[in-house]
N, C-alpha and C positions, 0 to 999 in steps of 0.2 A: 403717812402712808406713801404720799407722793415722793417725798424725799428718799424713802427707802427704795422705791422703784427706780428713781433717777440714779441712786447710787449703784443699784444692780446693773443698770444699763451702762453706766460709766465703767464699772468693773468688767462687764462683758466686752465692751469696746477695747478696754485696756488689754485683756487677754487675747483678743483677736488681732491686735495691732501687730504690724510687721516688726516694730522695734522690740516688743516683748517676746515675740516668737523667735527673733534672732537671739535675744538674750537667753531664752530657754535652750536654744541650740548650743550657744556658747557654754551654758552651765553644764549641759550634757557632755560637751567636749572637754571641759575642765575636769569633770568627774572621771571621764575615760582616761585622760592624761594622768590624773592623780593615781588611778588604779594601775596604769601601766608603770608609772614611776615607782609606786610601792612594790610592784612585782619585781622590777629590776633591782631596786635597793635591797629588798628582802633577800632575793636570790644571792646578790653579791655579799651582803653582810653574813648571811647564813653560811655561805661557802667559806668565807674567811674565818668565821668562828669555828666551823667544823674542821678546817685545816689546822687551826691552832690547837684544838683539842686532840686531834690525831697526832700532831707533832709532840705534844706533851706526853701522851700515852706511849708513843714510840720511844721517846728519850728515856722514860721511866722503865720501859720494857728492856731496853738495851742495858741499862744499869743493873737490873736484876739478873739478866742472863749472863752478864760478865762475872757475876760472883761465882765461886766454886759450887759445884752441885751439892755438896754437903752443907753448905752455909746458906743456901737460898731460902730455906724455910725460916732460919733465924733472921735473915735480912728482911724478909717480908714482915715478920712479926714486929721487928723494930720500926719499919715504916708505918705499919698500922698503928703502933703505939704513939707515934709522933702526931698522927692526924686520925683519931679514932672514928670521926664522922665525915670522912671525905675531905676534899672532893675526889681524891683518888681511892680506888678500891682494888684489892689484890686477892688473888686466889691461886693456890697451887693444889692441883687435883691429881689423884692416881687414876689408873685406867678404869677403875671401878666406879669412878665418879665421887669418891670420898674426898672431902677437903682436907688437905694436909696442913695448910697455913693460909692466913689471909682472912678477909672479912666479906668476900663476895657471898651473896646468899645462896647461889647455886651455880653449878658448872655450866658453861656455855655449851651449845649443841655440838660445836666442833671448832676447828681452828678458823682464823680469819676475824673479820669485823662483824659485830652483831650488837644489838641493843637488848639489854636485860632490864628487868624491874627489880630494883634493890630496895630492901626494907631498911628504912632509916629510923632509928630510935627517936622518940618513943613509939609513935604511931604513924609516921609518915612513910611515903614510898617515893622513890625517885627513879627516873629513867637513866640508865647508865650505858654509855658507849664503851664497848669492851673489845679488846684485841687479844686473841688467844693463839698459842702455838704449842705444838708438842716439842718437848726438850729432848736432848740426847739421852737423858736418864729415864725416858719413858713417861715422864709426868707432863701434865698440861698446865702451862703457865697462862693465866688470864689477868690482865690489868685493865681497869676501866675508869672512866671519869664521868661524874654525873652531869646531866644536861640541864640542870635547873637554871644556870645563868643564861644558856642559849634560849631556853623556853621563855624566860623573863624578857630577854631582848626581843624575841618574836612578839610577845604580847605588847611590849612598849612601842614597837614599830607599827603594829596594827592599830593601836589606839591613836598614835600620832597622825598617821595617814588618814584614819577615819575622820578625825576632827579637822584636819587640813582640807580633805575633800569636801566635807560638809560645809566648811566655811567658804570654800571657793564657790560651790554651787549657790549658797545663800547670797554671797556678795554679787555674783553674776545676776541672779534673779532680782536682787534689790536694785542693782544698776539698771537692769532692764525695765523695772517699774518706773524709775525716775526718768529714764530716757524716753520710754513710751509716753509718759504723761507730758513731757515737753513736746514731743512730736505731735501728740494728739491736740495739744493746745494750738500749735501753729497750723496744723491741718484744719482745725475747726475755724481758725481765723480766715483761712483761705476759703473754706466752704461757706462761711457766713457772708464774706464779701461777694462770692459767686451768687449766692441766693439773692442778695440785695440788687446785684446787677441784673439777674434774671427778672426781678420785680420791676425793673425800669430805671433804677438809680445808677446811671452811667458814670456819675462822678465819684463812685467808690473806688478806693485804691487799697491794695494789699500792703500792709505795713511790714517792714523788715526789722530785724533785731540789730542791725548794724555790725554783725560779726562777719559778714561776707561769706557765710556758709551757703549750702545748696538751697536752703529755703529763701535766703536773701536773693540769690540769683534767680530762683523761680519767681519771687515776688517782683523783681525788676523786669523779667520777661513778661509777666502777666500785666504789669502796669503799663509797659510799652504797648502791649496788644490792646489794652483797654483804652489808652489814649488814642490809638489809631481808630478803634471802633467808634469812640465818641466823636472824633473828628468826622468820620464817614457818616455816622447817623445824623449829626448836626448839619453836615453838608446836604444830606438827603432832605432834611426838613427845610433847609434854606432853599434848596432847589425847588421843592414843592411850592414854597411861598413865592419864590421868584417867578416860577412859571405861572402861577395863578395871577400874579401882579403884572408881569411884563408881557405875557402873551395875550392878556385880555384886550389890550389896546389894538393890536393888529387884527385879532378876531372880531372885535367890535367894528373896526373899519371895514372889514370884509363883509360883515352882515349889513352894514349901512349901504355899501355900494350895491350889493345884491338886491336889497330892498328898494333902493332908489331906482335900480334898473327895471325891476318888475313894475314900478309905478309909472316911470316916465318913458322908458324905451318903447318905441313904436315900430322900429324896423330892424332888420337883421344886422346892419353895420353897428347900430347902437348897442344891441345885445352882444355882438362880438367884442366890441371895445370894453364893455363891462365885464365880460367873461375873462378877457385878457388881463384886466386889472385885478380881478379876483384870483386868477391863476398866479399872478405875480405875488399877491399877498400870501397865497398858500405856499408858494415856493419859499418865501421868506420864513414862514413858520416852520416848514420842513427843514430848512437850513439850520434854524435855531435848534430844533430837536436833534439834528445830526451832530451839531457841535456839542450839545449836552451829552449825547451818548459817547462821543469821542473822549470828552473830558472824563466821564465816568469810567470808561475803559482804561484810560491812562492811570487814573487814581486807584484802580483796583490792582495795579502793578502786575497784571498778567503779561504785559509786554516785555517784562524783564527776561522771560524765557527765550526771547528772540534776540537778545543783545549780541552784537558782534563788534569786531574792530571797525572803527570809523575814522577816516582821515579827515579831521575837523578842518585842517587848512584847506584841503581840496574842496570840501563842502562849502565853506564860506567863499572861497575864490569863485566857485561856480555861481553862487548867488550874486556876487558882485558883478560878474559878467552878465547876468540876466537883468539886473536892476539899473546898472549904470546908464544904458541907453535911455531907459524910461525917465530917469532923473534928468538927463541932459535935455530931453524934450520939454521938461517942466522948468528948465532954467536952474536946476539944482546941480550940486557937485557932490559926488560920493568919494570921500577920502578913505581909502582902505590901506591898512598896514598890518599884514598878516605874517606872523612867524611861520616858517615852513616846517613840514614833517611833524606836526602835532597830531597824535592819535589818541583815541579814547575808546572805551567800551560803551556801546549804547545802541539805540534804535535810530538808524539813519533817517527813516521817514519822519519820525516824530521830531527829531532835531531840526530837520529841514523845515517842517511846519512851524516850529517854534520861532526860528530866525525869520521866516517869512512874515509871521504875525508881527514881530517887533519892527521889521523894516517897513511894512505897510502901515503900521501904527504911526511910525514917524512921518511917513508921507501924508497920511490922512489928516494928521493934527498939526501940521506945520504949513505955513504959507509958501507959495512958489518962490523959488530962489533961495530957500533955506539950505545951507550945507548940512550934510550928514557924515559922520565919521564912524568907521568900523575898525576896531582893533582886536587882534588876537595875539596874546602874549603868553609865552611860557613862563611859569613861575615854580617855585619850590613845591613839589608834591602835586602839581596839577597844571591848570592853565586858566586864563581869564579872558573873557570876551566882553568888550565894551562897545556899546552903541550910543552915540551922542548926537543930538541935533541942537539947532539954535532957535527952536520954536518957543511957544509960551511955557512949556514944561508942565509939571504937576505940582500943585501946592504941597508943602511938606506934610500938612495935616491929613492929606488925602492919599498919600503914597502907600499907606498900610492897607487900604481897602480897595484899591483899584484892581487887584487881582481877583476880587470876588465876582461871582456870576452876575450878569446883567447890571454891573456897576458902570454907570456912565456919568461923568462929571458934567456940570452945567455947560461948560464950554464946548462939549462934544455932542450935545443934544441935536445940533443941526447937521451933523455928519452921519452918513450911513453906518450901520453896524448894530450888533445885538448886545454888545458889552460882554462877549465871551472870549475875545481874543487873548487878553492877558490872563484870564482864568485858565485857558489851555496852556499858556506859557508857564504859569506856576505849577500846573500838574506835571508837565514834562520835566521841569527843573527838579521837582521832588522825586520823580521816578528815577532820575539819573544821580540822585544824591548830591546835587549841586546847590548853590545858594543864589538867590536873586535879590538885588538891591537897586532901589531907585535913588538917584541923587540929582544935584543941581549942576548943570553944565556951564552955568554963568555966561550967557543965558542958555535956556533950553533944558532938556531932560537928558540925563545920563543913566543908562541901564547897564548894570554890571552883572555878569554871570561868572561864578567861579566853580570850576569842576574839581572835585577832590582827587585824592591819590588813585582811587579806583578808575578815574578817567584821566590819569596822568599822561603827559606827553612823553614822547620818546625821541631822542635825537636821531 
């Protein structure tokens, strides 16, 4: 019983499917075309046959008329004797309607073309196309030809087109059934994957057929969207875990300081100092949250709507002018080699923040006197920015995870920061469709950013 109900549902889904409805429309269109083709063919063939019959009758009529008036009856009798059962029929009638010669059953109503019913021995009857004219001797000559061959041709054409039309409709519907089943299977696969995703299984992907059709393109787009959603959801989970882990320490310190102040502080200056330290702790927590919100905003890709042309050469040149004096005060040297007139499409504020984070990261994690090199190079299809220092660098095994939120290597634990600077850099890089790579400057760290064609330079 269940199987029958399932079959009914499948059949109903098949009939309601767009593919089957399209096939039904095509079947109707095929039937209409077949009907139109039949009408045109029938009309053309019927006209051609009719013309040939009239021509044969006219030729025979001319031959009889050409005979002398006294010999016409004898000529007609001879023609009837040669073909006593048609297909040509003759009749010579006087004005009283009496047949003088021939085998036509009765006299036509008047001159011209008409159709008569002719008795054909032994018990058959045939429709005959007749042409009649009054002759100069006062008699009416009528010659006709039966239409049985034309009628048989009509019936043959009707039968042929009926079967051809029925076959076209049947094949169209059959093709619609197979096409609809194929479409329904693939739609069901997408629906099943969507249901599993809605149930929380974000690792599900829509499989393609490998044919490169519209379903494969849809599957590719959906899988790209699912991968993005999975990354974002996992990022949210990671952020929640990181916040719970990394913000617990400053909040615990804040509570300890406030608790200590309530126990030990006895005058206003002591309370003021405790409050100032607490405010500093709160500012640090708020700064961390602000950085997280900024990263989340960048990762949502909403900032792409505000992209505009950015002169990357001028942007980096401005940063070099800002940071060169500071580095000189620290005994450092900033070597800059920037190709001119390199432009790209992007968010100027985010790009500035990204490069500021990288430069300050180099200053924060290298000892005084360490040289820093900044390069901007035009390359095929885009440009490349390289920032290198001669500091301790990042171990190769840690380069893949330093862009995570709150990630701080052991060597950086003693320096200020929340571990969100490189996470923001990675988010801005992804927003602009660029690539970020960490390498060994031998010694030190080398950071390379490559912007693709969408951010290509122009001479």
